[in-house]
matplotlib code that plots the C-alpha trace (Angstrom):
import matplotlib.pyplot as plt

x = [-74.7, -76.5, -77.9, -81.6, -82.8, -79.9, -80.9, -80.3, -77.0, -75.7, -76.6, -75.0, -71.7, -71.8, -72.5, -69.7, -67.3, -68.1, -68.3, -66.3, -68.9, -67.9, -71.5, -72.4, -69.6, -70.8, -74.3, -72.7, -70.8, -73.9, -75.8, -73.0, -72.0, -75.0, -73.8, -70.3, -71.6, -73.6, -70.6, -68.4, -70.9, -70.9, -67.1, -66.9, -69.1, -66.3, -63.3, -64.1, -60.5, -60.1, -61.4, -64.7, -63.9, -60.8, -63.0, -65.3, -62.4, -60.9, -64.3, -64.7, -61.2, -62.0, -65.2, -63.4, -60.2, -61.3, -64.9, -66.4, -63.5, -63.5, -67.2, -68.1, -71.8, -71.3, -70.2, -73.9, -73.4, -75.2, -72.9, -74.2, -73.1, -69.8, -69.1, -69.9, -67.2, -64.6, -65.3, -65.0, -61.7, -60.4, -61.3, -59.6, -56.5, -56.7, -56.9, -53.9, -52.0, -52.6, -53.3, -49.8, -50.0, -50.9, -53.6, -51.1, -49.7, -53.2, -54.1, -51.0, -52.0, -55.6, -54.4, -52.0, -54.7, -57.0, -54.3, -53.7, -57.5, -57.7, -54.8, -56.2, -59.6, -58.0, -55.2, -56.5, -53.3, -53.0, -49.2, -47.6, -44.0, -42.8, -42.4, -46.1, -47.1, -44.8, -46.4, -49.9, -49.3, -46.6, -44.7, -41.1, -39.7, -38.8, -42.3, -44.0, -41.8, -42.4, -46.1, -46.3, -44.4, -46.7, -49.8, -48.7, -47.2, -45.8, -42.2, -43.3, -46.5, -47.9, -48.9, -45.7, -42.4, -39.7, -36.7, -34.6, -37.4, -39.7, -42.4, -44.7, -45.1, -48.7, -47.5, -44.8, -47.1, -50.2, -52.3, -52.4, -53.9, -50.8, -49.4, -45.8, -46.8, -48.4, -45.3, -43.1, -45.3, -45.1, -41.3, -40.8, -42.7, -41.1, -37.6, -38.2, -39.6, -36.8, -34.3, -35.8, -35.8, -32.3, -30.3, -31.6, -31.0, -34.2, -33.6, -33.1, -36.2, -38.2, -36.8, -37.7, -41.2, -41.7, -40.2, -41.8, -44.9, -46.0, -44.5, -42.8, -40.0, -36.5, -37.0, -40.1, -38.3, -35.4, -37.6, -39.1, -35.8, -33.7, -30.9, -29.8, -31.4, -28.1, -27.8, -31.3, -30.7, -27.6, -29.5, -32.3, -29.8, -27.9, -31.1, -32.4, -29.0, -29.2, -32.7, -31.6, -28.7, -31.2, -33.7, -30.9, -29.9, -26.4, -26.8, -23.7, -23.2, -21.9, -24.2, -24.6, -22.2, -23.2, -25.2, -23.6, -23.3, -26.0, -27.7]
y = [-26.8, -24.1, -21.5, -20.9, -18.1, -18.5, -17.3, -19.2, -17.4, -18.4, -22.0, -22.0, -20.7, -23.3, -26.0, -25.0, -25.0, -28.6, -29.9, -27.5, -27.8, -25.4, -25.1, -23.8, -21.3, -20.0, -19.5, -17.7, -15.4, -14.6, -13.7, -11.8, -9.6, -7.2, -6.7, -6.0, -3.7, -1.6, -1.3, -0.3, 2.3, 3.8, 4.0, 5.4, 8.4, 9.5, 8.4, 9.2, 9.7, 5.9, 3.4, 1.9, -1.4, -1.7, -1.4, -4.1, -6.4, -6.0, -6.9, -10.0, -11.2, -10.8, -12.8, -15.8, -15.8, -15.1, -14.2, -17.6, -19.5, -17.7, -17.1, -18.4, -18.4, -18.9, -15.3, -14.3, -12.4, -13.2, -13.9, -10.7, -8.5, -10.4, -10.0, -6.3, -5.8, -7.9, -6.1, -2.7, -3.8, -5.1, -1.9, 0.1, -2.0, -1.5, 2.3, 2.2, 0.3, 2.6, 6.0, 7.1, 6.0, 8.3, 7.5, 6.1, 3.7, 2.6, 2.0, -0.2, -2.2, -2.6, -3.8, -6.3, -7.6, -8.0, -9.9, -12.2, -12.8, -13.7, -16.1, -17.8, -18.2, -19.7, -21.8, -22.4, -20.9, -18.6, -18.2, -16.6, -16.4, -12.9, -14.2, -15.1, -11.6, -10.0, -12.0, -11.1, -7.4, -6.5, -4.7, -4.9, -7.1, -4.1, -2.6, -5.9, -6.2, -2.6, -2.9, -6.1, -4.5, -1.4, -3.6, -5.7, -2.7, -4.9, -4.0, -0.4, -1.2, 1.7, -0.9, -2.9, -1.6, -0.8, -3.0, -2.0, -0.1, -0.9, 1.6, 1.3, 4.2, 4.9, 5.1, 7.5, 9.7, 9.2, 9.3, 13.0, 15.5, 17.6, 18.4, 17.8, 14.3, 13.5, 14.8, 12.6, 9.6, 10.3, 10.9, 7.6, 5.6, 7.3, 6.8, 3.2, 2.3, 4.2, 2.3, -1.1, -0.2, 1.2, -0.7, -4.3, -6.7, -8.0, -11.5, -10.2, -7.9, -10.9, -13.3, -11.0, -10.5, -14.3, -15.2, -12.7, -11.6, -14.8, -17.0, -19.3, -21.7, -21.4, -24.5, -23.0, -19.8, -21.9, -23.6, -20.2, -18.4, -21.3, -20.8, -22.7, -22.4, -21.3, -18.5, -17.3, -17.4, -15.2, -12.8, -12.4, -12.0, -9.3, -7.6, -7.4, -6.2, -3.4, -2.5, -2.4, -0.1, 2.0, 2.3, 3.2, 6.1, 4.7, 3.7, 4.1, 5.3, 2.1, -0.7, -3.8, -6.7, -8.6, -5.7, -5.9, -9.7, -12.2, -13.5]
z = [46.4, 44.5, 46.9, 47.2, 44.9, 42.4, 38.9, 35.7, 34.9, 38.3, 37.7, 34.3, 35.8, 38.6, 36.1, 33.9, 36.8, 37.3, 33.8, 31.6, 28.8, 26.0, 24.9, 28.4, 28.3, 25.0, 26.6, 29.6, 27.3, 25.2, 28.3, 29.8, 26.8, 27.4, 31.0, 29.9, 27.2, 29.7, 32.1, 29.1, 28.1, 31.6, 31.7, 28.1, 29.1, 31.4, 29.3, 25.7, 24.7, 24.9, 22.5, 23.7, 22.0, 24.2, 27.3, 26.0, 25.1, 28.6, 30.1, 27.9, 28.7, 32.4, 31.9, 30.3, 32.2, 35.8, 36.5, 35.4, 36.9, 40.3, 41.0, 44.4, 45.1, 48.8, 49.0, 48.6, 45.3, 42.1, 39.2, 37.4, 40.4, 40.8, 37.1, 37.3, 40.0, 38.1, 34.8, 36.3, 37.9, 34.6, 32.8, 35.5, 35.1, 31.3, 31.8, 34.2, 31.6, 28.6, 30.2, 29.3, 25.6, 22.7, 20.2, 17.6, 20.2, 21.2, 17.6, 17.2, 20.2, 18.9, 15.5, 17.1, 19.3, 16.3, 14.4, 17.4, 17.7, 14.0, 14.2, 17.3, 15.5, 12.3, 13.9, 17.5, 19.0, 21.9, 21.8, 18.8, 17.6, 16.7, 13.1, 12.9, 14.2, 11.7, 8.9, 10.1, 10.6, 8.1, 10.9, 11.8, 14.6, 16.6, 16.2, 17.2, 20.3, 21.4, 20.9, 22.9, 25.8, 25.6, 25.6, 28.6, 30.4, 33.1, 33.0, 33.7, 35.5, 37.6, 40.3, 40.4, 41.8, 39.2, 39.5, 42.5, 44.1, 47.0, 45.9, 42.9, 40.5, 41.5, 45.1, 44.2, 42.0, 44.2, 41.0, 41.6, 39.1, 39.7, 36.2, 37.5, 38.6, 35.2, 33.5, 35.6, 34.7, 31.0, 31.1, 33.0, 30.4, 27.4, 28.8, 29.5, 26.1, 24.4, 26.5, 25.6, 21.9, 21.7, 24.3, 24.2, 21.3, 19.6, 21.0, 24.5, 24.3, 23.0, 25.6, 28.5, 27.2, 26.7, 30.1, 32.4, 30.5, 28.8, 31.6, 29.1, 30.1, 28.8, 26.8, 25.1, 24.3, 23.0, 20.5, 19.4, 19.0, 17.8, 20.3, 23.3, 26.8, 28.3, 25.7, 26.4, 30.2, 29.6, 27.4, 29.9, 32.8, 30.8, 29.8, 33.4, 34.6, 32.0, 33.2, 36.8, 35.9, 33.9, 36.8, 39.2, 36.9, 36.2, 32.6, 30.5, 27.0, 25.4, 24.1, 26.2, 25.5, 22.4, 21.0, 17.6, 17.5, 16.7, 19.9]

ax = plt.figure().add_subplot(projection="3d")
ax.plot(x, y, z, "-o")
ax.set_aspect("equal")
plt.show()
């Protein structure tokens, strides 16, 4: 039941939740973009060292992926207010994800996102093979994998505990302005990215990304990589073990098993 006093945007969202009409979703997006733009503008005033387009993209992704889907008019909020809360949260998450990245790294992420968006528009695909991204961007396999991991930021998320730890990094650091805390955060990120680039084979790096970031099954990864599910499972297991050793500070000097052989 639509609550008394609901505005037109609320009614559109509730109607879409029932009927999943793509035309209605387009109208919701058209009417929501100015709201997202205003919030983006407010955030940008305080964070001008980041790309304003990234803020807007985070807000739009939140609109499509969660705000429209999860809006509950019985909570007493208009969709516009609810969207505002969700978009601000999405932008905050985006800042937490990239605040340790330099401008060059952020540009790489932006270009990769643009390539993914172009490919999705042309081919209607939301999942891409590494080969397709290489073809689109002209970048190396290693560069693509690293950028994907930087973009997702989940293996080294500030809000998720590192492997083998019960405390998340933001809890450890307390998001303090203390220069030493910021230095630790930067060092942690740089060490982790360097480890993933240097210690994991490309197939292992890709398999971990697809399995835990993209939530793909072993069968789906097998089709993408052209190797057996058991081999992928072994690669992922070995890679995660290396990460655990790395985070515990016991990493050795020799490459992981199979580093010099084709996975």
